[in-house]
Structure formats: structure tokens, C-alpha cells
C-alpha positions, -999 to +999 in steps of 0.1 A: -622-036+357-623-060+378-621-089+355-589-071+345-573-088+378-589-118+382-573-135+354-543-132+377-554-146+409-571-179+384-534-188+373-517-178+406-542-210+415-532-232+389-493-224+396-495-232+431-516-262+428-490-275+401-463-261+426-475-281+456-487-312+435-454-322+416-449-352+393-436-385+405-397-375+420-365-394+437-364-365+467-405-367+476-399-402+478-370-406+497-384-380+522-420-403+522-398-437+526-380-428+553-415-417+573-433-447+564-412-475+554-377-471+571-387-486+603-387-519+584-375-522+554-339-520+553-326-487+540-304-501+516-331-522+497-308-552+494-313-567+532-344-588+548-351-566+579-386-567+596-398-568+560-384-582+532-357-562+508-375-538+485-350-541+457-366-554+425-404-549+439-422-537+410-408-566+391-420-593+415-454-575+411-447-571+375-475-602+362-501-580+377-518-546+373-501-519+386-526-509+408-525-543+432-489-530+435-508-498+448-539-516+471-505-544+487-490-506+501-517-489+514-540-523+525-518-551+526-538-570+548-574-563+529-556-576+491-544-609+518-586-615+522-593-610+489-571-643+477-543-623+458-519-651+450-492-623+455-503-611+486-510-645+498-476-660+489-457-630+511-484-637+536-471-671+538-429-660+536-435-630+563-466-640+588-474-629+615-456-600+610-481-577+595-478-544+575-490-511+579-516-496+561-516-462+546-543-455+532-536-418+525-507-420+501-514-412+466-506-431+435-480-405+426-463-410+461-463-445+456-445-437+422-422-412+437-413-445+465-408-468+438-383-445+422-364-443+455-362-477+459-348-484+427-323-455+428-308-466+457-309-508+444-289-494+413-266-471+433-258-506+455-256-527+426-232-501+408-210-498+441-209-534+441-196-540+412-169-512+414-158-523+444-170-497+466-184-497+504-209-478+518-204-440+514-217-412+541-251-399+536-250-365+523-256-336+547-267-313+519-295-299+522-327-306+498-329-276+475-365-288+464-387-273+495-365-244+495-379-235+458-413-247+466-415-224+496-401-194+474-423-204+448-452-201+465-440-171+482-437-150+450-474-161+435-485-148+470-471-115+465-487-109+431-518-118+445-516-094+473-507-068+447-536-078+418-561-078+446-543-042+460-555-033+422-586-044+426-592-023+459-579+009+441-607+001+408-634-008+430-626+029+450-625+041+421-655+033+410-674+039+442-654+080+437-668+080+400-705+070+409-703+102+436-686+127+408-655+125+419-625+119+400-607+086+397-572+085+416-544+065+394-515+050+428-481+043+411-466+014+418-445+030+446-476+042+459-489+011+463-463-002+483-459+026+505-497+020+515-504+004+551-519-025+534-485-031+515-463-026+546-483-048+571-485-078+542-442-076+537-439-070+578-461-106+584-441-116+553-408-111+569-419-122+601-436-155+589-400-161+569-382-152+598-403-175+626-398-211+598-360-200+599-357-199+633-376-231+641-358-248+612-324-240+625-333-244+658-346-283+652-314-291+633-295-276+659-268-306+668-278-330+642-247-344+624-266-370+599-236-376+579-209-376+605-177-393+597-148-384+621-113-399+618-107-425+640-079-437+656-074-472+646-089-479+609-114-504+617-137-519+594-175-531+602-177-543+560-148-568+571-157-575+604-195-577+605-198-579+568-174-605+556-167-621+587-202-618+598-194-611+634-228-603+655-229-566+666-230-577+702-203-596+700-183-565+707-209-538+719-221-562+744-233-538+769-263-524+741-283-560+755-282-548+795-274-513+794-282-478+781-251-471+759-239-495+731-200-491+748-169-490+726-150-530+731-122-525+751-089-535+733-091-577+752-125-577+734-105-572+701-074-595+715-098-624+714-098-627+678-061-607+673-040-630+696-046-654+666-049-632+637-018-607+637-016-600+602-040-585+576-036-563+543-009-537+541-028-512+563-043-538+583-015-550+602-006-521+609-037-513+621-037-543+645+002-532+654-019-501+672-038-527+696-010-544+704+011-516+717-013-506+734-026-530+756+011-548+752+011-577+741+039-595+723+031-605+685+062-620+679+065-643+717+026-648+720+024-634+753+012-603+774+042-580+784+042-574+825+045-544+842+042-527+807+026-498+819+066-487+830+080-497+795+096-461+778+087-452+746+125-465+734+117-500+753+081-501+731+098-490+698+125-513+700+101-542+701+071-531+676+099-519+652+114-556+650+074-568+648+071-545+616+106-553+601+105-592+608+070-603+603+053-572+585+075-558+557+088-597+548+054-606+548+041-579+522+073-579+507+080-541+512+111-525+503+133-510+532+127-470+519+096-452+516+091-430+482+109-404+501+138-427+511+128-433+547+126-466+562+096-480+563+101-495+598+109-454+609+069-437+590+053-477+596+058-463+631+054-427+633+016-433+621+013-459+653+033-435+683+012-399+664-021-427+666-023-436+701-005-409+715-028-385+701-050-384+733-057-373+768-027-385+788-003-388+757+012-421+763+012-452+739-001-477+767-036-475+776-071-473+762-074-465+726-096-429+725-119-437+698-142-406+687-181-408+693-203-407+664-238-406+679-248-385+702-277-374+715-284-344+731-285-344+772-321-337+773-327-370+754-329-402+769-326-436+754-318-471+764-304-500+741-311-521+762-351-511+759-343-514+720-323-545+715-333-567+743-371-564+748-380-545+715-355-569+693-352-535+669-324-545+646-292-527+646-297-514+612-330-499+615-309-470+639-275-469+625-281-485+583-262-505+567-235-517+593-222-539+576-213-521+544-193-493+563-154-490+560-155-462+582-187-458+611-212-428+597-244-413+612-268-427+591-300-416+603-309-380+615-320-395+652-337-362+656-372-360+676-397-363+644-377-394+633-382-413+666-418-400+669-426-419+637-409-451+643-432-450+676-460-444+655-452-476+632-431-501+645-455-534+660-440-543+692-434-579+691-455-592+722-455-630+707-432-650+732-419-617+751-430-617+788-422-583+792-453-572+778-475-595+793-489-569+818-506-551+785-536-581+791-564-556+775-540-555+742-538-599+743-574-600+743-579-578+714-552-593+695-568-636+700-602-623+696-591-605+664-605-573+674-566-555+672-546-564+644-513-548+658-500-528+689-475-501+683-450-484+707-475-454+701-500-477+716-479-485+751-470-452+758-438-445+730-455-407+722-454-397+759-431-367+762-421-379+800-406-412+781-379-398+765-376-363+784-374-370+819 
């Protein structure tokens, strides 16, 4: 009778193994890439960061056996020491930067990473060909993990039922040997036993505990958050097409905790000259002029602008809109609803500037903050930018491709910890790290290949939670 149920255990084990060891797929590749590769390689697969852009990596290794690529990813320095041509070529291009070793990655996991790289690269190429810009990261939760948990739960429930039947049969065998009649229990009777109830209580506690912890770790997360801003500032135009360095506008990033929003004076360094753009661009620039009190017709700042009435302001900038903006773009006097285009343009400008705390056109532009860490987490831009020499894209993603900024990374604790474990500290020509004499000696002697942020205390709780 026992063998009748053992096959259920065997099949369930095989099914569980099959569920948990799925074939290579893009979703698994994304998780593995973010955990192992994203700290050094660009997430758009097209840009060189600490490591090279990964788009087309399979084509570049196509002349060699597939296993060579696996070896390179798992232990690059070992392949270089073997004298592998492609490995040596890459080392000569990128030395002295060392690639982390990933000995725990299986062939299937590496294939998943490659699938994800190709997927991102192909989407980026399609987007570029279609004239599109980067879109916000989807905030929808991946359902694959949920379905795996459901499948495992069902399998465990079947195993529990099978074992209960096995116990019943063993008890009946004992009864028969003792000269007692066997007892046949229905499924309903089995489910109401103390063991079944205990199992269900345990399963419910496990599920509720998992959901509680999962929801707690996600609390306050806003990956993909893309609020509407008072001015349609395009990073794709400024940082991408015009190659303006991030720290030209966010100059406090290299010397303070915050990468502050630039004031309108910074904008005016360029826009006293660049006063017009596209049809929408000129209207957005006019918002800067109206907030700071700059007359784009006479090219002068307005004295005592804070004392101007809204009527005076409207007269000046409506004249600018009609005289320069509409004439340059050959706009019609009326819009689709029959209203004067000057009026509609000005109404949009006023709404954007007055929709803030002081309710006035004059004054600072109130941008909506996108990236915001919880109060109990300490983060210093100066430490990472000036000392750690971390590229902006490592945390903020391909900012130079975004028309409208959104939060690219999770900025969660696990995400930061993974980065600290994998990121190599740039010791060379960096006086800040001269105090780590022992590490310098070990690097020179060859005893140590690299120093990570973890090695210098990057995982100590008090470093981030003071």
C-alpha cells in the first residue's frame, strides 16, 4: 500500500526541480544582470561606463567556442593568464580595470543574462530608429516569482496529502496485525485532523509573513516615478545632444550631500543667448524668463521685478510671444478653439509658474523631486561622485536619453549592498585612500587583485544608518 503513494512524492520532486530550474529567460537575466553586472556596465547596453557596453557581446565572441565566453564571465583574469586572444585584447583595452569573478553563475544563468542584454539592445535600436526616447521603467511586479511560489505551494500541499494517506495506511496495517478492523477516513476527515490544521496554519503564517516582509521592503519605493514638472526640461537635448556635463548644472553633487536642482541663474548662463527653440521649447524658455525677470526683447534683467504686477508681466511676455515666438514659427493668430494663440501660450506659462507655494509668477521654479531616500538612510553625492568617481548613470540610468526624468533604479537597501559588494574602489591616484596602507601593499605584491567598497567598511550599518 505504501508504494501507491511514493510515486506522488517522486513526481512532485521532479516537478519542483523543473519549476525551480527553469530554462534561460529574459526576466531571470534581468535580475542576474542587476545583481552582478549593472554596477560596472551600462543598463542601456550602448554606453561605456566602468566596463564596456555589452550590446553585441555574443557577436564579438562568435569566433571562439561558447564555453570561452562562459569562462570569461566567470573568471576573466584566469582566461587572460591562459593567453586567450580575445581576453588579452579586452584586457589591453580596459586595464587596469579588473572584471569581478562570478564562479557561481551556471551556463543557463549566463544564457539568461545574454538574452536580457540582447533584449535591451534590440529595444534600444528599435526605439532609436523610430525616433523615440527612453521610457520609464515599468513598476509592475514580475509575476514569474509569484507563479513559482504558487506552484511550489500546490506541490507541497499534494505531498502533505500523500503523506497523510501513507500514515493512514501504516496505521491500518498495524490495526490489522493487532486483529482490529481498518479505518477508512474521507478527505474531509483528513483535512480536519490536527496535523492538517497545523499544516494549514503554518502555511498561512508563512505566506502572511512573506507578504508582510515583501511589502515592508517595498514601502516608499518609487522606481519608474515620473512626475510632471513645471518646465518640460529635456535631458536628452541638454545632456544627450548638446553633451552638457551633469555637474555643470548639478554642481553641488561633487561637494555636498545633495545634487541640488540648479537655480534659474544657471539656466540663464546659456539662455541669455539661446532664447528660442522649437515651438514648445520657446514657451518653456519663456517660463524661465518670466520667473527670474529677464526681458528677452531688450536682453536685460528687469529692475525691481518682484514689485511688478501680473498685468505688467503679461504685457511684456505676450509682446515677446507675438513679436518673436509666433513670427519665427509662423503660427496662426487663433488656435483650434478660436482663441488667440498668444493668450493660450501665456495661460500655460502662468499656470506652470503660479502653481506653487507662493502663487506668484516671480520667484524660484518649484521642480518636483524625483529621487528621494528615506530619512533614516544617509547618502552623500560628494562621497560617491568626487571620491568614489561613480558615474551618474550608475544610479540614475541613461539620463542622457530621457526627455522627462524618471527614477531608473530601485535605490533600495539590497540594491545598494550589491553595488558595495561588487564595486571596485579606485585606489590609483586617489589621495583619499592613502590611509589604507595594507591594501596598497597587498595590491603591489599581487596578494590582492582589487579592493571593493565592502572591504573598506561599505557594509557597516552605521555608514548609512546613523
